C-alpha positions as CSV (number, residue, x, y, z in Angstrom):
1,X,-0.7,-127.7,-74.9
2,X,2.2,-129.0,-76.8
3,X,4.3,-130.2,-73.8
4,X,6.6,-133.2,-73.6
5,X,5.4,-135.2,-70.6
6,X,8.9,-136.5,-69.7
7,X,10.4,-133.0,-69.8
8,X,7.5,-131.7,-67.7
9,X,8.0,-134.3,-65.0
10,X,11.7,-133.8,-65.1
11,X,11.2,-130.1,-64.7
12,X,8.7,-130.3,-61.9
13,X,11.0,-132.8,-60.2
14,X,13.7,-130.1,-60.1
15,X,11.3,-127.8,-58.4
16,X,10.0,-130.3,-55.9
17,X,13.4,-131.3,-54.8
18,X,14.4,-127.8,-53.8
19,X,15.6,-127.8,-50.2
20,X,13.4,-126.0,-47.7
21,X,15.4,-122.8,-47.3
22,X,13.4,-121.0,-44.6
23,X,10.0,-121.7,-43.1
24,X,7.2,-120.4,-40.9
25,X,7.4,-118.7,-37.6
26,X,7.7,-120.7,-34.4
27,X,4.6,-122.2,-33.1
28,X,3.6,-120.9,-29.6
29,X,1.6,-123.9,-28.3
30,X,2.8,-123.7,-24.7
31,X,3.8,-127.4,-25.0
32,X,7.2,-128.9,-25.7
33,X,7.4,-130.0,-29.4
34,X,8.0,-133.6,-30.4
35,X,11.3,-134.1,-32.4
36,X,12.7,-136.9,-34.5
37,X,16.3,-137.9,-34.6
38,X,17.6,-140.7,-36.8
39,X,21.1,-142.1,-36.5
40,X,22.1,-144.7,-39.0
41,X,24.8,-146.6,-40.8
42,X,24.8,-148.5,-44.2
43,X,26.5,-151.7,-43.0
44,X,24.3,-153.0,-40.3
45,X,25.7,-154.4,-37.0
46,X,27.5,-157.6,-36.0
47,X,24.3,-159.5,-34.8
48,X,25.9,-161.5,-32.0
49,X,27.2,-158.4,-30.4
50,X,24.2,-156.1,-31.1
51,X,21.1,-158.1,-30.2
52,X,20.7,-159.1,-26.5
53,X,20.5,-162.9,-25.9
54,X,17.2,-162.6,-24.0
55,X,13.9,-160.9,-24.7
56,X,11.9,-158.7,-22.4
57,X,12.3,-155.4,-20.6
58,X,14.9,-156.8,-18.2
59,X,17.1,-158.4,-20.8
60,X,20.7,-157.6,-20.2
61,X,22.1,-155.3,-23.0
62,X,24.5,-156.7,-25.5
63,X,28.2,-155.7,-25.6
64,X,27.7,-153.2,-28.4
65,X,24.8,-151.5,-26.5
66,X,26.4,-151.4,-23.0
67,X,26.9,-147.6,-23.2
68,X,23.1,-147.3,-23.1
69,X,22.8,-149.2,-19.8
70,X,21.8,-145.9,-18.1
71,X,18.8,-145.7,-20.5
72,X,17.8,-149.3,-20.4
73,X,14.2,-148.7,-19.2
74,X,13.6,-146.2,-22.1
75,X,14.7,-148.2,-25.1
76,X,13.1,-150.8,-27.4
77,X,15.4,-153.1,-29.5
78,X,13.5,-154.8,-32.3
79,X,14.7,-158.2,-33.5
80,X,13.4,-159.9,-36.7
81,X,12.2,-156.9,-38.6
82,X,13.2,-155.9,-42.1
83,X,11.9,-154.8,-45.5
84,X,11.5,-158.3,-47.0
85,X,14.3,-157.7,-49.6
86,X,16.8,-160.2,-51.0
87,X,20.3,-159.7,-49.6
88,X,23.0,-157.7,-51.3
89,X,24.5,-154.2,-51.5
90,X,22.2,-151.4,-52.8
91,X,19.2,-152.3,-50.7
92,X,20.5,-150.5,-47.6
93,X,19.2,-147.2,-49.1
94,X,15.7,-148.4,-48.2
95,X,16.4,-148.0,-44.5
96,X,13.9,-145.2,-43.9
97,X,11.3,-145.9,-46.6
98,X,11.2,-149.7,-47.2
99,X,11.3,-149.5,-50.9
100,X,13.8,-148.9,-53.7
101,X,13.6,-146.0,-56.1
102,X,12.8,-148.2,-59.1
103,X,9.7,-149.4,-57.3
104,X,8.5,-146.0,-56.0
105,X,5.7,-145.3,-58.4
106,X,3.7,-148.2,-56.9
107,X,3.3,-146.2,-53.7
108,X,1.3,-143.0,-53.1
109,X,4.2,-141.1,-51.5
110,X,6.8,-142.5,-53.9
111,X,9.9,-143.4,-51.9
112,X,9.7,-140.6,-49.3
113,X,11.5,-141.5,-46.1
114,X,9.9,-141.4,-42.8
115,X,12.0,-138.5,-41.6
116,X,10.8,-136.4,-44.5
117,X,7.2,-137.4,-44.1
118,X,7.5,-136.1,-40.5
119,X,9.4,-133.1,-41.6
120,X,6.6,-132.2,-43.9
121,X,4.3,-132.2,-40.9
122,X,6.5,-130.2,-38.6
123,X,8.6,-128.1,-40.9
124,X,6.2,-125.2,-41.2
125,X,6.9,-124.3,-37.5
126,X,10.7,-124.1,-37.7
127,X,13.4,-122.3,-39.7
128,X,14.6,-125.6,-41.1
129,X,12.2,-128.4,-41.9
130,X,15.1,-131.0,-41.4
131,X,18.8,-131.1,-40.9
132,X,21.1,-133.8,-42.2
133,X,24.8,-134.5,-41.3
134,X,27.6,-137.0,-41.7
135,X,31.3,-136.8,-42.0
136,X,31.3,-138.2,-45.5
137,X,28.8,-139.1,-48.2
138,X,28.0,-142.8,-48.5
139,X,24.8,-143.4,-46.4
140,X,21.8,-142.6,-48.5
141,X,18.8,-142.6,-46.2
142,X,16.7,-139.4,-46.7
143,X,14.4,-139.1,-49.7
144,X,12.0,-136.3,-50.3
145,X,8.4,-136.6,-51.7
146,X,9.7,-136.5,-55.2
147,X,12.0,-139.4,-54.7
148,X,15.2,-137.3,-54.6
149,X,18.0,-138.1,-52.1
150,X,18.7,-135.3,-49.6
151,X,22.4,-135.0,-49.2
152,X,23.9,-134.4,-45.7
153,X,26.4,-131.7,-44.6
154,X,29.7,-133.5,-44.4
155,X,31.8,-130.7,-42.9
156,X,31.0,-129.6,-39.3
157,X,32.0,-126.0,-40.0
158,X,29.6,-125.8,-43.0
159,X,26.9,-127.3,-40.8
160,X,27.6,-124.6,-38.2
161,X,27.4,-121.9,-40.9
162,X,24.1,-123.3,-42.2
163,X,22.6,-123.4,-38.7
164,X,24.0,-120.4,-36.9
165,X,25.6,-118.0,-39.3
166,X,23.4,-115.0,-40.1
167,X,23.1,-113.9,-43.8
168,X,24.8,-110.8,-45.1
169,X,22.8,-108.0,-46.6
170,X,23.6,-109.3,-50.1
171,X,22.8,-112.9,-49.2
172,X,19.4,-111.7,-47.8
173,X,18.6,-109.9,-51.0
174,X,19.6,-113.0,-53.0
175,X,17.5,-115.2,-50.8
176,X,14.4,-113.0,-51.3
177,X,14.9,-113.0,-55.1
178,X,15.3,-116.8,-55.0
179,X,12.1,-117.3,-53.1
180,X,10.2,-114.9,-55.4
181,X,11.6,-116.7,-58.5
182,X,10.7,-120.1,-57.2
183,X,7.2,-118.8,-56.5
184,X,6.9,-117.7,-60.1
185,X,8.1,-121.2,-61.2
186,X,5.4,-122.8,-59.2
187,X,2.8,-120.5,-60.7
188,X,3.8,-121.8,-64.2
189,X,3.9,-125.4,-63.0
190,X,0.3,-125.0,-61.6
191,X,-0.9,-123.9,-65.0
192,X,0.8,-126.8,-66.7
193,X,-0.7,-129.2,-64.2
194,X,-4.2,-128.0,-64.8
195,X,-3.7,-128.6,-68.6
196,X,-2.2,-132.0,-68.2
197,X,-5.0,-133.1,-65.8
198,X,-7.7,-132.1,-68.2
199,X,-6.1,-134.0,-71.1
200,X,-4.5,-136.9,-69.2
201,X,-5.7,-140.4,-68.4
202,X,-7.2,-141.4,-65.1
203,X,-3.9,-142.9,-64.0
204,X,-2.0,-139.7,-65.0
205,X,-4.5,-137.5,-63.2
206,X,-4.0,-139.6,-60.0
207,X,-0.2,-139.2,-60.2
208,X,-0.5,-135.5,-61.0
209,X,-2.7,-135.1,-57.9
210,X,0.3,-136.2,-55.9
211,X,2.5,-133.7,-57.6
212,X,-0.1,-131.0,-57.1
213,X,-0.3,-131.6,-53.3
214,X,3.5,-131.1,-53.1
215,X,3.3,-127.9,-55.2
216,X,0.6,-126.5,-52.9
217,X,2.8,-127.3,-49.9
218,X,5.7,-125.5,-51.5
219,X,3.6,-122.5,-52.3
220,X,2.7,-122.2,-48.7
221,X,6.3,-122.5,-47.6
222,X,7.6,-119.9,-50.1
223,X,5.0,-117.4,-49.0
224,X,6.2,-117.5,-45.4
225,X,10.0,-118.0,-45.7
226,X,10.6,-114.3,-46.1
227,X,9.6,-114.0,-42.4
228,X,12.8,-115.8,-41.4
229,X,15.3,-113.8,-43.5
230,X,15.7,-110.9,-41.2
231,X,15.5,-112.9,-38.0
232,X,18.9,-113.6,-36.3
233,X,19.8,-117.2,-35.8
234,X,20.7,-118.4,-32.2
235,X,24.4,-118.1,-31.3
236,X,26.4,-121.2,-30.6
237,X,30.1,-121.9,-29.9
238,X,31.7,-125.2,-31.1
239,X,35.3,-124.1,-30.6
240,X,35.6,-126.5,-27.6
241,X,35.6,-129.4,-30.1
242,X,38.5,-128.1,-32.1
243,X,40.7,-125.7,-30.1
244,X,41.9,-127.8,-27.2
245,X,41.7,-131.3,-28.6
246,X,43.1,-133.2,-31.5
247,X,40.6,-133.2,-34.4
248,X,39.5,-136.8,-34.3
249,X,36.4,-138.6,-35.6
250,X,35.1,-138.5,-32.1
251,X,35.4,-134.7,-31.7
252,X,34.0,-134.1,-35.1
253,X,31.0,-136.2,-34.4
254,X,30.7,-134.6,-30.9
255,X,30.4,-131.3,-32.7
256,X,27.7,-132.6,-35.1
257,X,25.6,-134.2,-32.3
258,X,25.9,-131.1,-30.1
259,X,24.8,-128.8,-32.9
260,X,21.8,-131.0,-33.7
261,X,20.9,-131.0,-30.0
262,X,21.1,-127.2,-29.8
263,X,19.1,-126.9,-33.0
264,X,16.4,-129.0,-31.2
265,X,16.7,-126.9,-28.1
266,X,16.3,-123.6,-30.0
267,X,13.6,-125.0,-32.3
268,X,15.6,-124.4,-35.4
269,X,14.3,-127.8,-36.5
270,X,12.4,-130.8,-35.2
271,X,13.8,-133.4,-37.6
272,X,17.4,-134.5,-38.0
273,X,19.5,-137.4,-39.4
274,X,23.1,-138.2,-38.6
275,X,25.0,-140.9,-40.6
276,X,28.1,-143.0,-40.1
277,X,29.3,-143.6,-43.7
278,X,30.7,-147.0,-44.9
279,X,34.2,-145.7,-45.9
280,X,34.7,-143.5,-42.8
281,X,38.1,-144.0,-41.1
282,X,37.9,-144.9,-37.4
283,X,41.6,-145.6,-36.9
284,X,41.8,-143.1,-34.0
285,X,39.2,-145.2,-32.1
286,X,41.0,-147.5,-29.6
287,X,41.8,-150.9,-31.1
288,X,40.9,-150.0,-34.7
289,X,43.5,-150.3,-37.5
290,X,41.3,-151.2,-40.5
291,X,38.6,-149.4,-42.5
292,X,35.0,-149.8,-41.4
293,X,33.9,-151.5,-44.6
294,X,36.9,-153.8,-44.6
295,X,36.1,-154.9,-41.0
296,X,32.6,-156.1,-42.1
297,X,34.4,-158.5,-44.5
298,X,36.1,-160.2,-41.6
299,X,36.1,-163.9,-42.7
300,X,34.9,-164.6,-39.1
301,X,38.4,-163.8,-37.9
302,X,38.2,-162.8,-34.2
303,X,40.7,-160.0,-34.4
304,X,38.9,-158.3,-37.3
305,X,35.5,-158.8,-35.7
306,X,36.9,-157.2,-32.5
307,X,37.7,-154.1,-34.6
308,X,34.3,-154.1,-36.2
309,X,32.6,-154.3,-32.8
310,X,34.8,-151.5,-31.5
311,X,33.6,-149.3,-34.4
312,X,29.9,-150.2,-33.8
313,X,30.3,-149.7,-30.0
314,X,31.8,-146.2,-30.8
315,X,28.7,-145.4,-32.9
316,X,26.4,-146.4,-30.0
317,X,28.6,-144.5,-27.5
318,X,28.2,-141.3,-29.7
319,X,24.5,-141.8,-29.6
320,X,24.5,-142.4,-25.9
321,X,26.4,-139.2,-25.3
322,X,23.9,-137.3,-27.3
323,X,20.9,-138.8,-25.5
324,X,22.4,-138.0,-22.1
325,X,22.7,-134.3,-23.2
326,X,19.1,-134.3,-24.4
327,X,18.0,-136.0,-21.1
328,X,19.7,-133.3,-19.1
329,X,17.6,-130.5,-20.7
330,X,14.4,-129.8,-18.8
331,X,11.6,-128.9,-21.2
332,X,9.6,-125.7,-20.4
333,X,5.9,-126.4,-19.7
334,X,6.7,-130.1,-19.4
335,X,7.4,-132.5,-16.7
336,X,9.8,-134.4,-18.9
337,X,13.2,-133.8,-20.5
338,X,14.0,-133.1,-24.2
339,X,14.7,-136.8,-24.6
340,X,11.2,-137.6,-23.4
341,X,9.9,-135.5,-26.3
342,X,12.4,-136.7,-28.9
343,X,11.8,-140.0,-30.8
344,X,15.2,-141.5,-31.5
345,X,15.7,-144.2,-34.1
346,X,19.0,-146.0,-34.6
347,X,19.5,-148.6,-37.3
348,X,20.5,-149.6,-40.8
349,X,19.0,-150.8,-44.1
350,X,21.4,-153.7,-44.0
351,X,21.3,-156.5,-41.4
352,X,25.0,-157.4,-41.4
353,X,27.6,-156.2,-43.8
354,X,29.7,-159.4,-43.4
355,X,27.1,-161.4,-45.3
356,X,25.4,-158.5,-47.1
357,X,22.2,-159.7,-45.4
358,X,19.2,-157.4,-45.5
359,X,17.2,-159.4,-43.0
360,X,16.9,-158.9,-39.3
361,X,17.9,-155.2,-39.3
362,X,19.5,-153.8,-36.2
363,X,16.8,-151.4,-35.0
364,X,16.6,-149.5,-31.7
365,X,14.1,-146.8,-30.5
366,X,14.7,-144.6,-27.5
367,X,12.9,-141.7,-25.8
368,X,9.8,-140.2,-27.4
369,X,7.4,-140.8,-24.5
370,X,6.8,-144.4,-25.5
371,X,6.3,-147.3,-23.0
372,X,9.4,-149.1,-23.9
373,X,9.8,-152.8,-24.0
374,X,13.5,-153.7,-23.9
375,X,14.3,-156.4,-26.4
376,X,11.3,-157.5,-28.6
377,X,10.9,-160.4,-31.0
378,X,8.7,-158.9,-33.7
379,X,8.0,-162.2,-35.6
380,X,4.4,-163.3,-35.9
381,X,3.1,-166.7,-34.7
382,X,4.1,-168.2,-38.1
383,X,7.7,-167.0,-37.5
384,X,7.6,-164.3,-40.2
385,X,9.6,-161.1,-39.7
386,X,7.7,-157.9,-39.1
387,X,7.9,-155.2,-41.8
388,X,10.0,-152.4,-40.5
389,X,7.5,-150.0,-42.0
390,X,5.0,-151.2,-39.3
391,X,7.3,-149.3,-36.8
392,X,7.3,-146.3,-39.1
393,X,3.5,-146.3,-39.3
394,X,3.5,-146.0,-35.5
395,X,6.1,-143.3,-35.4
396,X,4.3,-141.1,-37.8
397,X,1.2,-141.3,-35.5
398,X,3.4,-139.9,-32.7
399,X,3.6,-136.7,-34.8
400,X,-0.1,-136.4,-35.4
401,X,-0.1,-138.0,-38.9
402,X,-3.3,-140.0,-38.7
403,X,-2.5,-142.9,-40.9
404,X,-2.4,-146.6,-40.3
405,X,0.0,-147.4,-43.1
406,X,3.4,-146.4,-44.4
407,X,4.7,-147.8,-47.7
408,X,5.2,-151.6,-47.2
409,X,3.6,-151.8,-43.8
410,X,1.2,-154.6,-42.9
411,X,0.0,-152.9,-39.7
412,X,1.5,-151.0,-36.9
413,X,4.0,-151.8,-34.1
414,X,2.5,-151.6,-30.6
415,X,4.7,-150.3,-27.8
416,X,4.0,-151.5,-24.3
417,X,1.1,-150.2,-22.2
418,X,1.5,-148.1,-19.1
């Protein structure tokens, strides 16, 4: 076949980066599903205010984390973990995968992020394989199996429409046509794959096997997505966040967190990410007069650091509010709450924006049914930081992905024992 390999890879990349529009019918297992929520920012956290001064389960929480005091026995804060990268901007995009796009071909899954690996496992059971939200672009943390960034919804109203607004008759017709057209594209891609594998080198065949796996997964998805088109979405009212109150960054994030929580509750999805972008304005937060990014470049001035800590404390308070709501929801057929069945990860791919450090990333895990450990020093006996991907190797196992490695991991992270 006279086929330009670069054009082929580019073409198949476009297919494999298509968003999962609809998916398989709800699983009826009789058990509460496990969910995954990631909340992140691109600029790290002021370390002296984020990390507790003591280690252990009884370590007092730091100033930034005080809004989580009610959850103290169900969180693990990891000190001295990172992706082993030199410091500087541009590395923060590796938060959820541990590698940079230019290095992705060295890894079997390319630079897929942990949320998308889990979404690939759970997505066939929900309408949406994953949901992504922020108030602005600027935090790049979700990457699909073809190494393409998944962009978040940045408008709460558009997120609402996506999650809860039913399609019109014309939109349903267009959706069916799109699914059928994409299925036809995959048929063509499958034929091209077979030809390339017959005539390619061993290395090319191995890489094409990875593409073929993704193609087969998409074929299965397309064949079942029609089942969702005529099913009504759950109803939800977010007017309380906008009618009676001033439209502030707090109210807008309240709406986002609440919609994600309800999407979990109604099993619209089991994987979600929420981002706090680097240029977002927080000037309606008490004590904040400067931009978020500007506050990280504080020259160690106490007044500017105080504003930075106010912003970071706000982020944690938003997370805390969300987790309280999840913890208040009793799961059917379960002794626990929704929080007990939701693995929550907070963190960043940058350690501290003030120095552009990519070491000692601020990482926190909550809920998920783990035996939590409070504040943990993850360094080994030689004083070497633990690869953050060790944690991700453990998290994937929580979702039934039976692997001991994830990208740059050197092992797994062991939570405490009951």
